[in-house]
Residue, then its C-alpha position, 0 to 999 in steps of 0.5 A: x486505460x490509465x497511465x502511471x506517472x512518477x515524479x519521484x518516490x521519496x526514500x530514506x536509508x536506515x540501518x539494521x541494528x538488530x543484534x541477532x540479524x545476519x544483516x546487522x549494520x547493513x543499510x536499506x531503503x525505506x519509502x518515506x510517505x509524505x502524508x496520508x490523504x483523506x478520502x475527501x482529499x483524494x476526491x478533490x485531487x481527482x476533481x482537480x485533474x481536468x475531470x468533467x465530473x463534480x466533486x459530489x459526483x466523484x464522491x458518490x461513485x467512489x463511496x458506492x464503489x467502496x460499499x459494493x467492493x466490501x459487499x462483494x468481498x464479504x460474499x467471497x468474490x475477488x474484485x478486479x479494478x481494471x489495470x490496478x489489480x484485484x482485491x480479495x480476502x484471506x482468513x488466518x486460523x489456528x488449527x483444530x485437531x479434528x474436523x469436528x473440533x473446528x470452531x469459527x469463533x475460536x479458530x479463525x483469528x483474522x480476516x485480511x484484505x489483500x491486493x494483487x497488482x495487475x501485471x497486464x497492459x501499460x499499468x503493469x503494477x508488479x513489483x518488478x515493473x514498478x521498480x523499472x518505472x519508478x524514479x527515486x529521490x532521497x528524502x534528505x535531498x529534499x530539505x536543507x541538512x539543518x532540517x533533516x532530523x525534523x523531516x525524518x520525524x515528521x515523515x516517519x510513518x512508523x510502519x515496520x516494512x519488509x527489509x531487503x536481503x532476505x530478512 
């Protein structure tokens, strides 16, 4: 069983500037992602964490896990990954007026990969428990004021994230 650790999740504040929003002008936190690690960088990170396995062995296991995970998901299985959680697929579709009118190529619009975090044991990864166990660091506190604009641009991952306050 793994134990999660947190040295500080970077965040930045942003203002809701949508004119039509009931929360216009209010401020929210957004996680700031430092960078996206490649699969190879992730493998190297695991190997450097006191592992008895070589990078090649770790890579082999993770590539096989990736292949098998996708195979099983495409066969309709949900796949649990220990205390991390469960991966599964969902389908988005347009309605058909009648049962016999449903056409896969026209009505199914997307297949979505989903993840449900585990709520068990020491790695309870539900949103509520993650919040309790996370230490937050304002990304602005990590750099000198003169470098803040460059950091905001560099670490802005461009993702539209869910806003607080029921937006």
